[in-house]
C-alpha positions in Angstrom: -77.6 153.8 -40.6 -79.1 153.4 -44.1 -76.3 152.7 -46.6 -76.5 153.2 -50.4 -77.0 149.8 -52.0 -78.1 148.0 -55.0 -81.7 146.6 -54.0 -84.0 146.6 -57.0 -87.0 146.7 -54.8 -86.7 149.8 -52.5 -89.8 151.8 -51.6 -89.5 155.2 -49.9 -92.7 156.0 -47.9 -92.9 159.8 -47.6 -95.0 161.3 -44.8 -95.1 164.8 -43.4 -95.8 164.0 -39.7 -94.6 164.1 -36.1 -97.2 162.3 -34.2 -98.5 158.7 -34.4 -102.0 158.6 -35.9 -103.8 156.3 -38.3 -102.1 157.1 -41.4 -98.7 156.9 -39.6 -99.6 153.4 -38.3 -100.4 152.4 -41.8 -97.1 153.5 -43.2 -95.1 151.5 -40.6 -97.2 148.5 -40.9 -96.8 148.6 -44.8 -93.0 149.2 -44.6 -92.6 146.4 -42.2 -94.8 143.8 -43.9 -93.7 144.5 -47.4 -90.4 142.8 -46.9 -92.4 139.6 -46.9 -93.1 140.2 -50.6 -89.8 141.3 -51.6 -89.8 144.9 -50.9 -87.7 146.9 -48.6 -89.6 149.8 -47.1 -87.8 153.0 -46.1 -89.8 155.4 -43.8 -89.2 159.1 -44.7 -90.4 162.1 -42.8 -90.7 165.6 -43.8 -89.6 167.3 -40.4 -91.0 170.8 -39.7 -89.2 173.2 -37.6 -91.8 172.9 -34.8 -91.2 169.2 -34.3 -87.4 168.6 -34.0 -87.8 164.9 -33.2 -90.7 163.4 -35.1 -92.4 160.6 -33.0 -93.2 158.9 -36.3 -89.6 158.3 -36.9 -88.9 157.4 -33.5 -91.4 154.6 -33.3 -90.3 153.4 -36.8 -86.8 153.0 -35.6 -88.1 151.2 -32.4 -89.6 148.7 -34.7 -86.4 148.1 -36.6 -87.6 150.0 -39.8 -85.0 152.0 -41.8 -85.6 155.7 -41.8 -84.6 159.0 -43.2 -85.6 162.5 -42.1 -85.7 165.3 -44.7 -85.4 168.9 -43.1 -88.0 171.1 -44.2 -88.0 174.8 -43.2 -91.3 175.7 -44.9 -94.5 174.6 -46.5 -92.5 173.8 -49.8 -88.7 173.8 -49.3 -86.9 173.2 -52.4 -83.9 172.1 -50.8 -86.0 169.3 -49.2 -87.2 168.4 -52.7 -83.5 168.2 -53.9 -82.5 166.2 -50.8 -85.3 163.7 -51.5 -84.1 163.3 -55.1 -80.6 162.9 -54.2 -81.6 160.2 -51.6 -83.5 158.2 -54.2 -80.7 158.4 -56.8 -78.0 157.5 -54.1 -80.0 154.6 -52.6 -81.4 153.3 -55.8 -85.1 153.7 -54.7 -87.4 152.4 -57.3 -90.8 153.5 -55.9 -91.8 156.7 -54.1 -94.9 156.2 -52.1 -96.5 159.4 -50.8 -99.3 159.5 -48.0 -100.6 163.0 -48.0 -101.0 166.5 -49.6 -97.8 167.9 -48.8 -95.8 164.7 -49.7 -97.8 164.5 -53.0 -96.3 168.0 -54.0 -92.8 166.9 -53.0 -93.3 163.8 -55.1 -94.5 165.7 -58.2 -91.5 167.7 -58.2 -89.0 165.1 -57.3 -87.7 164.0 -60.8 -85.4 161.3 -59.9 -84.2 158.8 -62.6 -87.1 156.3 -63.6 -88.8 156.5 -60.3 -92.4 155.0 -60.1 -94.7 157.1 -58.0 -97.8 155.9 -56.0 -99.9 158.1 -53.8 -102.3 156.9 -51.1 -105.5 159.0 -50.1 -106.0 158.3 -46.6 -109.0 160.8 -46.3 -109.6 164.1 -47.8 -110.8 166.4 -44.9 -113.1 169.1 -46.0 -114.2 170.7 -42.7 -112.8 174.2 -43.6 -112.2 176.3 -46.7 -108.5 175.7 -46.4 -108.9 171.9 -46.2 -111.1 172.1 -49.3 -108.4 174.0 -51.2 -105.9 171.4 -50.3 -108.1 168.7 -51.6 -108.7 170.3 -55.0 -105.0 170.9 -55.2 -104.2 167.4 -54.4 -106.7 166.0 -56.9 -104.8 167.9 -59.6 -101.4 166.7 -58.4 -102.0 163.0 -58.0 -103.2 162.7 -61.6 -99.6 162.6 -62.8 -98.8 159.6 -60.4 -98.4 156.1 -61.9 -100.9 154.5 -59.3 -103.4 156.1 -56.9 -105.0 154.2 -53.9 -107.9 155.2 -51.6 -108.3 153.3 -48.4 -112.1 153.1 -48.7 -114.9 152.7 -51.5 -116.1 156.4 -50.4 -112.6 157.8 -50.9 -112.2 156.2 -54.1 -115.7 157.3 -55.2 -114.7 160.8 -54.1 -111.8 160.9 -56.4 -113.8 159.6 -59.1 -116.1 162.4 -58.7 -113.4 164.9 -59.5 -112.4 163.2 -62.7 -109.6 160.7 -61.1 -110.6 157.3 -62.8 -107.6 155.2 -62.1 -108.0 154.9 -58.3 -107.8 151.5 -56.6 -109.0 150.6 -53.1 -106.8 149.0 -50.6 -108.2 148.6 -47.1 -105.9 149.2 -44.1 -104.6 146.6 -42.0 -102.9 146.0 -38.6 -100.5 143.6 -37.0 -103.1 141.5 -35.1 -100.5 139.8 -33.1 -100.1 143.3 -31.3 -103.6 143.5 -30.2 -105.6 140.7 -28.3 -108.1 140.4 -25.7 -106.2 141.2 -22.3 -107.2 141.7 -18.7 -107.9 145.1 -17.2 -104.6 147.0 -16.6 -104.9 148.0 -12.8 -102.2 150.6 -12.9 -104.1 152.4 -15.7 -107.4 152.2 -13.8 -105.6 153.8 -10.8 -103.8 156.5 -12.8 -106.9 157.9 -14.2 -109.1 157.4 -11.1 -111.4 154.9 -12.6 -113.2 152.2 -10.6 -113.3 148.6 -11.7 -117.1 148.8 -11.7 -117.2 151.7 -14.1 -118.6 151.1 -17.6 -116.1 152.7 -19.7 -116.6 153.9 -23.2 -113.5 154.8 -25.1 -112.5 157.1 -27.9 -109.0 157.1 -29.3 -108.4 159.7 -32.1 -107.3 163.2 -32.8 -109.4 165.8 -31.1 -110.7 167.3 -34.4 -113.9 168.3 -35.9 -114.4 165.1 -38.0 -114.3 162.6 -34.9 -117.4 164.4 -33.5 -116.8 164.0 -29.8 -119.6 166.5 -29.2 -122.1 163.8 -30.4 -121.1 161.5 -27.5 -121.1 164.4 -25.0 -124.8 165.0 -26.0 -125.6 161.3 -26.0 -124.4 160.6 -22.3 -125.6 163.8 -21.0 -129.2 162.4 -20.7 -128.3 159.3 -19.4 -128.9 158.4 -15.8 -126.1 156.0 -15.4 -123.5 157.1 -12.5 -120.9 154.6 -13.4 -120.7 155.4 -17.1 -117.4 157.0 -17.9 -116.0 158.3 -21.4 -112.3 157.9 -21.8 -111.0 160.3 -24.5 -107.4 159.5 -25.6 -105.6 162.0 -28.2 -104.7 165.5 -28.9 -105.6 168.0 -31.4 -106.7 171.7 -32.0 -110.0 171.1 -30.2 -108.6 169.9 -27.0 -109.7 173.2 -25.2 -112.9 173.7 -26.7 -113.9 170.1 -26.0 -112.8 170.4 -22.2 -114.8 173.6 -22.1 -117.8 171.8 -23.4 -117.6 168.9 -21.0 -117.4 171.4 -18.0 -120.3 173.4 -19.5 -122.4 170.4 -19.8 -121.7 169.2 -16.3 -120.0 166.1 -17.4 -116.5 166.7 -15.6 -117.1 163.6 -13.3 -117.8 161.3 -16.4 -115.4 162.3 -19.0 -111.5 161.7 -18.7 -109.0 163.3 -21.1 -105.7 161.5 -21.2 -104.0 163.4 -24.0 -101.9 161.2 -26.5 -100.9 157.8 -25.1 -98.5 155.3 -26.6 -99.8 152.4 -24.5 -103.0 151.7 -26.8 -103.4 148.0 -25.4 -103.4 149.3 -21.8 -106.2 152.0 -22.8 -108.3 149.2 -24.6 -108.0 146.9 -21.6 -110.3 149.0 -19.5 -112.7 150.0 -22.3 -116.0 148.2 -22.4 -117.3 149.7 -25.7 -115.2 151.6 -28.4 -117.1 154.6 -30.0 -116.3 156.0 -33.5 -119.1 158.7 -34.0 -117.1 160.2 -36.8 -118.6 162.6 -39.5 -116.2 161.2 -42.0 -113.5 158.3 -42.1 -111.4 156.3 -44.5 -110.7 153.0 -42.7 -109.5 154.2 -39.0 -106.6 152.2 -37.7 -108.0 152.8 -34.0 -111.2 150.9 -35.0 -109.2 147.9 -36.4 -107.1 147.9 -33.2 -109.9 148.1 -30.8 -111.9 145.3 -32.7 -108.7 143.2 -32.8 -108.6 143.7 -28.9 -112.0 142.2 -28.7 -114.0 145.3 -28.2 -117.6 145.6 -29.2 -118.0 148.9 -31.1 -120.5 151.7 -31.7 -119.7 153.5 -35.0 -121.0 155.9 -37.6 -121.7 154.2 -40.9 -119.3 156.3 -42.9 -116.3 155.4 -45.2 -115.1 151.9 -45.0 -116.6 151.5 -41.4 -119.7 149.5 -42.6 -117.5 147.0 -44.4 -115.6 146.2 -41.1 -118.5 146.6 -38.4 -121.5 144.2 -38.9 -124.6 145.5 -37.3 -125.6 143.4 -34.4 -122.8 140.9 -35.0 -119.6 142.6 -33.8 -120.9 146.0 -33.1 -123.6 148.5 -33.8 -123.8 151.1 -36.8 -125.6 154.4 -36.4 -126.5 157.0 -38.6 -123.9 159.7 -38.9 -124.6 162.5 -36.2 -127.9 160.9 -35.1 -127.6 161.6 -31.3 -130.7 159.5 -30.5 -129.2 156.3 -32.2 -125.9 156.9 -30.7 -127.5 157.0 -27.2 -129.6 153.9 -27.9 -126.6 152.0 -29.0 -124.7 152.9 -25.9 -127.6 151.9 -23.9 -128.0 148.5 -25.6 -124.5 147.5 -24.5 -125.0 148.9 -21.0 -128.2 146.9 -20.6 -127.1 143.8 -22.3 -123.6 143.3 -21.1 -123.4 139.8 -22.2 -123.3 141.0 -25.8 -120.0 143.0 -25.2 -117.9 139.8 -25.1 -119.9 138.1 -27.9 -119.5 141.1 -30.1 -116.0 141.6 -29.0 -115.0 138.1 -30.2 -116.7 138.4 -33.4 -115.0 141.8 -33.9 -111.5 140.2 -33.5 -112.4 137.3 -35.8 -113.4 139.7 -38.5 -110.1 141.8 -38.3 -107.8 138.9 -38.3 -109.7 137.2 -41.3 -109.8 140.3 -43.5 -107.8 143.3 -42.2 -104.4 142.2 -41.2 -101.3 144.3 -42.1 -100.1 141.3 -44.2 -103.2 141.3 -46.4 -102.7 144.9 -46.8 -99.1 144.9 -47.7 -99.7 142.0 -50.3 -102.3 144.1 -51.9 -100.0 147.1 -52.2 -97.1 145.0 -53.5 -99.0 143.5 -56.2 -99.4 147.1 -57.4 -95.7 147.8 -57.0 -95.1 144.8 -59.1 -97.3 146.1 -61.9 -95.6 149.4 -61.6 -92.1 148.2 -62.1 -93.4 145.8 -65.0 -94.6 148.9 -66.7 -91.3 150.6 -66.3 -89.5 147.3 -67.5 -91.6 147.3 -70.7 -91.0 150.7 -71.5 -87.2 150.4 -71.2 -87.2 147.6 -73.8 
């Protein structure tokens, strides 16, 4: 139970979410690690009616984080906004950190004392007209925030292009201690009818347009390698469509859908090469987790990916949606299996050195410091 207190350094992280995806992991890692730098992170969730028990909050509590659920009956519930304001005032929260479109709207209307506001743009998705409208709306809203962060150079540049000039880049980070090179999980292999001799490619992501699963289907459909398997982990609105495509392309024996799984380390233990053929990205946590687990990767050179994956050092970069390059990259690892371990070790070293959650939190906390200093100067 979170009790009202006199902490001078409380940060409320607001996220409208039920499941555990990349942005959710960023929030939890940031809330946990920021305590090292004097900030108490509270994880707040806008709960919608369709998801009575947000997994996001359940995981946060299992990691010992303080949480708060704000009931939200519709897209914008004024009662939820008032409850957020009340919580901020009662618990002397000094910084409101919003992590998405909906959260940014609530943050805009939450006028609670001298609260400092920061928004993180994890990725503006523009695959539909509705999504593009949300982006334009968000671009207008976050101008009123004290600080704005993008998780990649590309995202920051995108905000600059619509007139937002005061955006900072802070790369995502992970708890590297949770991920390491580990032996194959025999129970996982058995559960999904894999063989220890299988050459398993892995994708861990939402099943959405931006993740571009179809590109991998096309790439492997022309490959005469019977023991090549593709493991697809995640859920999303394209689930049925992707399964149908696999069946129509005659890939049912090669492609395994698992749905959403919480045991990511078990999944990665069986994966030889991690695939990220995305059309757009910020800095995906799944990529960092795979690399920290010692996996060589094949990834589209989009977003911040090219600043993590070094071509022919810890993985291979391919042009976005280039099926021939993607197929060639997969074949390279299939035919040069000794490179998998070499690139995987280099991948882990890269993430540990540059993309830890502690480094990420330290960078955010420097911004928090500057926000509170600005407030203090105004009050003098």
